[in-house]
N, C-alpha and C positions, 0 to 999 in steps of 0.2 A: 430633173430634180425630184428627190424623194418627198413624199407627203406623209406626215404623221397620221396614224390611224387608218391608213388605207393598205391595200395589198391583198395577197392571197390569204385566206383564213385557215388553211389546213394546218399550218404549223401551230397556231394558237389553239386550235381545236385538239391537236395531239397533246399539247402541254396540259390543257384543261383535264384530259382524261387520265393523266398520271396520278398516282397515289399521293395523297397529302401527307408529307412527312411529319406534320404536326410539330414543326419547329418554329420558334419565334422568328420574326423578321430580323435580318442582320442590319448592321449600320450601313449608311451610305458613305462613300468616300469621294473626295474631289482632290485631284492632283493638279498642282501648279508649279511652275518654275519658281525659284527663289524670289525673283523680282516681282512676279505676279502675286506670289504669296504675301509679300510685303504690302502690296496694294489691297489685298483682301483683308489683311489684319488692320491696316489703317482705315479702310472704309467700313470695317465690321460687317461686310457682306460680300457675297459672290455675285457679281453683276453679269447678267447674260451678255453674250457676244454673238455677233452675226455668224450663223452657220451656213456656209455655202451649200452644204449637202441638203439641208431642209429649207433654205431660203428664209430663215427667220432668226430672231435673237433667242438663244438658248443657253442654259447653264447645264453642263454635263456632270453627272454623278455616276459612280460605279457601285454596284450592289455587293455588299459583303466583304469586299477585299479591295486593296489598292491595285490599280493597273496603270502602268506608265510605259509609254513607248518613246524612245528617242528616235526622231526621224533621221538623224544623221547616222552614219556608220562608225562614228568615232566615240570615244569616251568623253563624258562631260568633264570639262577641265575648269570651268568657271563656277564659283559658288553661286552666283546669281542665276545660273541655269539648272542647278540641282533641284530635284523634285521635293516638294513638301506635300504631305498628305493631311488633309483635313477630314475629320470623322464627324458624322452627323447622326442624330437619333434616327432609328429605323422608321418611326411613324411618318417622317417627312416624305417617304415614298408615296404617301397618299395625296401629296400635292403635285406629283409628277404630271407633266404634259403627256408623256408617253413612256413606255417601258419597252426596251428592245432586248433581245436575247444575247447580244454581244456588243462590242465596240463598233458603233456604226461608222465612225471615221475610218477605222481599219478595214471595214467591209468595202467602203467606197474606194479606198486606196488599193483594193484587191489583195489584201494580206491574207484573206481566207480562200483564195482561188484554188488552193490544193484540196479543199473540202466542200466548196460550194460552187455549183455550176453557174455559168454566165447568165442563164435565163432567170435566175432568182434575183430579186431586188431587195434592198434593205427593208422596205416596208412589208415584205412577206414574213419578216421575223418580228413584227410588232406584236407585243402582248397587250396593247392598249394601256390602260392604267390599272389593271387587275393585280393588286399587290399580293394575291395568293399564288400567282404563277411563278415568280422567280424561284421560290423554294421547291416547287414541284419540278421545274426544269433542272435545277441543280441536283435534286435527288435522282432524276432520271439519267443525267449525263455524267455524274461523278460518283465514285464509290462511297464517299463520305463528305461531310462539310469540310473536314480538314483537307481532303484532296482538292476540293474546289479552292479553298483559300491558298493552298500551296501551288495551284495551277497545274495539277497533275491530271 
């Protein structure tokens, strides 16, 4: 089981050395199916759920753009399953338990196996809670903020 805030530090140190693009923080997004989105709207909050990968209750947010994966290989046919995207003020990243470089669930499900070797663990890509690092990483890995948002 992965542990928040542990792991090899080399990746974080590499990101820290990148140039500061001096851009404001981007919004946070939370994606939910239609039925869960209705619960969020009715409760007026996103409730943490148990994460088997980290062994604790967590609420997941994505930095700067929506990201949604359908686990099935088929098209979504039910409105209740269609994704809803909630946008949140950027400063909320300062309340994060942990910041990771990518979708940790996708990593655990080995969706990055074509670019990350088996010896690496999800915690090796933890940026702790340093809110200056996501923009540095995006600047180092993408040609522009637009290419990040477009997923190019």
